[in-house]
C-alpha positions in Angstrom: 1.9 18.4 -14.5 3.5 21.1 -16.8 0.0 23.3 -16.2 1.1 22.9 -12.5 4.9 23.6 -12.6 4.1 26.6 -15.0 1.7 28.2 -12.3 4.4 27.8 -9.5 6.8 29.1 -11.8 4.9 32.3 -12.8 3.9 32.6 -9.2 7.5 32.5 -7.9 8.1 34.9 -10.8 5.2 37.2 -9.8 6.3 37.1 -6.1 9.9 37.7 -7.5 9.2 41.1 -9.3 6.5 42.4 -6.2 9.5 41.8 -3.7 12.3 42.7 -5.9 10.5 46.1 -6.9 9.6 46.7 -2.8 13.1 45.8 -2.2 14.7 48.5 -4.7 12.1 51.2 -3.7 13.4 50.7 -0.4 17.0 50.3 -1.1 16.7 53.6 -3.3 15.3 55.3 -0.6 18.3 54.1 1.4 20.5 55.1 -1.0 19.1 58.9 -1.2 18.9 59.0 2.4 22.7 58.2 2.4 23.5 61.4 -0.3 21.5 63.6 1.6 23.6 63.0 4.7 26.8 63.2 2.5 25.5 66.8 1.7 25.1 67.4 5.5 28.9 66.1 5.7 30.3 67.7 2.9 28.8 71.3 3.8 29.9 71.1 8.1 33.2 70.4 6.7 33.4 73.1 4.3 31.8 75.1 6.3 33.6 74.2 9.9 36.7 73.1 8.6 37.2 75.5 5.6 35.7 78.4 6.3 35.0 78.8 9.6 39.0 79.3 11.0 39.4 81.7 8.3 36.8 84.2 9.0 37.1 87.4 11.0 35.1 89.9 12.4 36.1 92.8 9.8 34.3 90.3 7.5 30.6 91.5 9.7 31.9 95.2 8.8 32.1 94.9 4.9 35.7 94.9 5.0 36.7 94.4 1.0 39.8 92.9 2.3 38.2 89.7 4.3 35.3 89.7 1.6 38.6 89.0 -1.1 40.3 86.6 1.3 37.0 84.5 1.8 36.0 84.6 -1.6 39.6 83.2 -3.3 39.2 80.3 -0.4 36.0 79.7 -2.0 36.6 79.6 -5.6 39.6 77.7 -4.6 38.4 75.1 -2.4 34.5 74.8 -1.8 33.1 75.6 -5.0 33.0 73.1 -7.9 30.6 70.5 -10.5 28.8 70.2 -7.4 28.4 73.3 -5.3 26.8 76.2 -7.5 26.7 78.8 -4.6 27.8 79.6 -1.6 26.3 82.7 1.0 26.9 83.4 4.5 23.9 85.0 6.5 23.3 86.8 9.5 20.9 86.3 11.9 19.0 89.2 10.9 19.0 88.0 7.3 21.7 89.8 5.8 24.2 88.1 3.3 27.3 89.1 4.3 29.1 87.4 1.4 28.1 85.6 -1.6 30.6 84.0 -4.3 27.5 86.4 -6.6 28.8 89.4 -5.3 25.4 91.4 -6.4 23.9 89.2 -3.1 26.4 91.2 -0.8 24.1 93.0 1.4 20.8 92.1 0.5 18.4 91.1 3.3 15.7 88.6 2.9 13.5 87.2 5.4 14.7 83.6 6.9 12.7 80.7 7.6 12.3 78.4 10.8 14.2 76.2 9.5 17.5 78.7 9.6 16.4 80.2 12.5 16.5 76.8 13.9 20.0 75.7 12.9 21.2 79.3 14.5 19.6 78.2 18.1 20.7 74.4 17.7 24.0 74.3 15.5 22.2 71.3 13.0 22.9 71.0 9.5 19.9 70.7 7.4 19.4 70.0 3.4 16.0 70.9 1.3 15.2 71.0 -2.1 15.9 74.7 -3.2 12.6 76.6 -3.5 14.3 79.0 -6.7 11.1 81.5 -6.6 12.1 82.9 -4.1 14.2 86.3 -4.8 17.4 85.4 -3.2 17.6 82.3 -5.2 17.0 84.2 -8.6 20.8 83.8 -9.5 20.7 79.9 -9.3 17.6 79.4 -11.3 19.5 78.5 -14.4 21.0 75.6 -12.7 18.9 72.9 -12.7 17.3 71.3 -9.0 19.5 72.3 -6.1 19.6 71.4 -2.3 20.1 74.0 0.0 22.5 72.7 2.7 23.2 75.3 5.8 24.9 75.1 9.0 26.0 77.4 11.8 29.8 78.9 12.0 30.7 81.3 14.1 33.3 84.6 13.9 36.3 84.9 16.1 34.3 86.6 18.7 31.3 84.6 18.5 28.6 86.1 16.1 26.6 83.1 15.0 26.8 83.3 10.7 24.9 80.8 9.0 26.9 78.8 6.0 25.2 77.7 3.6 25.6 75.7 0.2 23.4 75.1 -3.3 24.2 71.3 -4.3 23.3 70.1 -7.5 20.7 67.6 -7.6 22.1 65.7 -10.1 25.2 65.0 -8.0 23.1 63.7 -4.5 20.9 61.5 -7.5 24.6 60.3 -8.7 25.7 59.6 -5.2 22.9 57.7 -4.4 23.3 55.5 -7.2 26.6 54.9 -6.4 25.1 53.5 -3.0 22.4 51.9 -4.1 22.7 50.2 -7.3 25.7 47.8 -6.2 23.4 46.5 -3.7 21.0 46.5 -6.5 22.4 44.0 -9.1 24.0 41.9 -5.6 20.2 42.0 -5.3 18.8 41.3 -8.4 21.2 38.8 -9.4 20.8 36.5 -6.4 16.7 36.4 -6.6 17.1 35.6 -10.1 19.3 32.5 -9.3 17.5 31.9 -6.6 14.2 31.9 -8.9 16.6 29.6 -11.9 17.3 27.1 -9.2 13.3 26.9 -7.9 12.4 26.3 -11.3 14.2 22.2 -12.3 13.5 21.6 -8.6 9.6 22.4 -8.9 9.7 20.4 -11.8 11.6 17.8 -10.2 9.0 17.9 -7.4 6.1 17.6 -9.5 7.5 14.8 -11.1 8.0 12.8 -7.8 4.8 13.7 -6.9 3.1 12.8 -10.7 5.1 9.3 -9.9 3.8 9.0 -6.6 -0.1 9.7 -7.4 0.0 7.2 -10.0 1.7 4.1 -8.1 -1.0 5.3 -5.7 -3.8 4.8 -8.4 -1.9 1.1 -9.8 -2.1 0.3 -5.8 -5.8 1.0 -5.9 -6.5 -0.4 -9.1 -5.1 -3.5 -8.1 -6.9 -3.3 -4.9 -10.3 -3.1 -6.7 -9.1 -6.1 -9.3 -8.0 -8.3 -6.3 -11.5 -7.6 -4.4 -13.3 -7.9 -7.7 -11.7 -11.2 -8.3 -11.7 -12.5 -4.8 -15.7 -11.1 -4.8 -15.9 -13.4 -8.4 -15.0 -16.6 -6.7 -16.7 -16.4 -3.1 -20.1 -16.1 -5.6 -19.3 -19.2 -7.6 -18.7 -20.7 -4.7 -21.9 -19.6 -2.8 -23.7 -20.1 -6.2 -22.0 -24.0 -7.0 -22.7 -24.7 -3.7 -24.8 -23.7 -0.7 -27.3 -21.9 -3.1 -27.6 -25.5 -5.1 -27.6 -27.7 -2.1 -29.9 -25.2 -1.0 -32.4 -25.6 -4.1 -32.0 -29.4 -4.2 -33.6 -29.9 -0.5 -36.1 -27.5 -1.3 -37.1 -29.9 -4.1 -37.0 -32.7 -1.8 -38.7 -31.4 1.1 -41.7 -30.4 -1.5 -41.3 -34.0 -3.1 -41.1 -35.5 0.3 -44.4 -33.4 1.7 -46.3 -35.0 -1.2 -46.2 -38.4 0.3 -46.3 -37.4 3.7 -49.9 -37.6 6.5 -51.1 -34.6 6.1 -49.5 -33.7 10.1 -46.2 -33.9 8.9 -46.9 -32.1 5.4 -47.4 -28.8 6.5 -44.1 -28.8 8.2 -42.0 -30.0 5.4 -43.9 -27.6 3.2 -42.8 -24.6 5.9 -39.0 -26.0 6.1 -39.1 -26.4 2.0 -40.5 -22.2 2.0 -37.5 -21.8 4.7 -35.0 -23.0 2.2 -36.6 -20.9 -0.8 -36.4 -17.7 1.9 -32.6 -18.8 2.1 -32.3 -19.3 -1.9 -33.5 -16.2 -2.7 -31.5 -14.1 0.2 -28.0 -15.6 -1.1 -28.8 -14.9 -4.4 -29.5 -11.1 -3.0 -26.3 -11.5 -1.6 -24.3 -13.0 -5.0 -25.8 -10.3 -6.7 -24.2 -7.4 -4.1 -21.3 -9.3 -4.0 -20.7 -9.6 -7.6 -22.9 -8.5 -10.1 -23.9 -10.9 -13.0 -26.3 -8.5 -15.1 -23.6 -5.4 -14.9 -21.7 -7.4 -17.7 -24.3 -9.4 -19.4 -27.5 -6.6 -19.0 -26.1 -3.2 -17.9 -25.7 -1.2 -15.1 -29.9 -0.4 -14.7 -29.9 -4.4 -14.3 -27.2 -4.4 -11.8 -28.5 -1.7 -10.1 -32.6 -2.8 -10.2 -31.2 -6.5 -9.0 -29.6 -4.9 -5.6 -32.7 -1.9 -4.8 -34.7 -5.6 -4.8 -34.3 -6.8 -1.0 -35.3 -2.6 -0.2 -38.6 -3.7 -2.2 -38.9 -6.7 -0.1 -39.2 -5.2 2.7 -42.1 -2.5 1.7 -39.7 0.4 0.8 -41.0 2.5 -2.5 -37.7 2.6 -5.0 -37.1 4.8 -7.9 -34.3 3.6 -10.4 -33.0 6.5 -13.4 -30.4 5.4 -15.4 -30.1 7.3 -19.1 -30.8 4.3 -22.0 -28.2 5.7 -24.0 -25.7 5.7 -21.1 -21.8 6.2 -22.6 -18.9 5.1 -20.1 -16.2 2.9 -19.9 -16.8 -0.6 -18.1 -14.2 0.6 -15.6 -16.5 3.7 -14.9 -19.6 1.5 -15.0 -18.2 -0.7 -12.3 -17.0 2.3 -10.1 -20.4 3.4 -10.8 -22.2 0.3 -9.2 -19.4 -0.2 -6.4 -20.3 2.9 -5.3 -24.2 2.7 -5.4 -24.2 -0.8 -3.8 -22.5 0.4 -1.0 -24.9 3.7 -0.5 -27.9 0.4 -1.1 -26.3 -1.9 1.3 -26.2 1.5 4.0 -29.9 2.5 3.0 -30.5 -1.4 3.9 -29.0 -1.6 6.9 -28.9 1.5 8.9 -31.9 4.1 6.8 -35.5 2.6 7.6 -36.4 4.5 5.3 -39.6 4.7 3.4 -38.4 5.8 -0.2 -35.2 5.0 -2.3 -34.6 6.8 -5.9 -30.8 6.3 -7.5 -30.2 8.9 -10.0 -27.1 8.2 -12.7 -26.3 10.9 -15.4 -23.4 10.9 -17.8 -22.6 15.1 -19.0 -20.2 17.5 -19.4 -17.5 14.8 -19.1 -18.3 13.6 -15.6 -20.5 10.2 -14.9 -22.3 10.9 -11.3 -24.5 8.4 -9.1 -26.9 9.4 -6.7 -29.0 7.3 -4.0 -31.2 9.2 -1.9 -33.6 8.3 1.0 -35.5 9.6 3.5 -34.8 7.3 6.5 -33.6 8.3 10.2 -30.0 9.7 8.6 -27.3 10.3 10.9 -25.2 13.2 12.9 -21.4 13.7 11.4 -20.2 12.4 14.9 -22.1 9.1 13.9 -20.2 8.9 10.6 -16.9 9.4 12.0 -17.4 7.0 15.0 -18.8 3.9 12.5 -15.5 5.1 10.4 -13.6 4.4 13.7 -15.4 1.5 14.4 -13.8 -0.2 10.8 -16.6 0.6 8.8 -14.5 2.0 5.8 -16.0 1.4 2.7 -17.2 5.0 2.2 -13.6 6.5 2.8 -12.3 4.0 0.3 -14.8 5.3 -2.5 -13.9 9.2 -1.3 -10.3 7.9 -2.1 -11.0 6.5 -5.2 -13.3 9.4 -6.4 -10.3 11.8 -5.7 -7.8 9.4 -7.4 -9.7 9.6 -10.7 -10.3 13.6 -10.4 -14.2 13.0 -8.9 -15.8 13.6 -5.6 -17.9 11.5 -3.0 -20.2 13.8 -1.3 -22.4 12.6 1.8 -24.9 14.9 3.0 -27.7 14.1 6.0 -29.0 15.5 9.0 -30.2 13.2 11.7 -33.7 11.9 11.2 -34.0 14.4 8.1 -32.3 11.5 5.4 -29.2 10.9 3.3 -28.4 11.7 -0.2 -25.2 9.8 -1.5 -23.0 11.4 -4.5 -20.7 9.6 -6.7 -18.7 11.6 -9.8 -16.1 10.4 -11.6 -14.4 11.3 -15.4 -16.5 9.2 -17.6 -13.5 7.6 -19.5 
């Protein structure tokens, strides 16, 4: 039970780690996207809410006063630990303002995203390529995100307002978003896993008790069956068998004293009585094998095969001389073999029957093979529905002891019966 619970706990932990890993990646990605949205929102707020209202048309003419007013505003209200650079671009790619004065007036080609922002007014954010010449003054600031949006001068001239924001600030913002969810998720899943451990243990204990009770019921049923078989065998042996034996002797004795025409009839009657005795003794062996305890499994199985030999079938029996199994297992092997041999006698019309008993690797095994008529799976199901439950009971007994029962047959191709249980 401990091994089964351990496997369940480890499987649950593996599933938990896998789910947690995927969930954290998803939550982190969502946090990163939210942080990027925040950068765009900040750029729109700074560009359209702070910078655009102070823009003048003189700025396009490189007016020193206009540049000074804008620079003072950017230094006080836009630049921060998060934002390290601000640029204003014309559609032609000229920088009309930057907090880095050496960039003012320089012209650089604009990419498709920047031109798209001019046309649509949408805000874009992307990781900055610091190898480009217009970004040479930002190379010592680490990874930066370029965020740009469109603004307009009073006469309607569009400009591209661009901020350079630290990637570390985005990461920190993203962590602030996803980390609380991640902590709550981890704690919740761990608590769920920890709750499952005692529940799994309790369920395993309950299943173990149910299995033990079921095995006890099966064992008691077998013991009750054995006791009843023993009682019936004793009653038959002490009653009808003895009476038929006495009748046979009486008929034989009477035949010796009778006229010739009556003598033959009495001898036939005596022979019939002896046949009936043999038949009853075969039934007795099948019901309760006395040789199983007195002489061993091989002798008991040989007695079971005797009726088949009497009907002309060739039989072989292979039982190891050093067979070492417990009396309980020996009885199970005999019961399984008797059920299989009885089915061969009743249904198979076999010409040859082979019985093999083996014991090795901790498993005791009996195999009964015949060359009879065989049957299909549908016929086996039909027999079970009609009340032939012997094989079903054997299958349950084998499973309850950690073994198995197998029946292989084809219509017209013979049948092989296999019964295996642990040998102790």
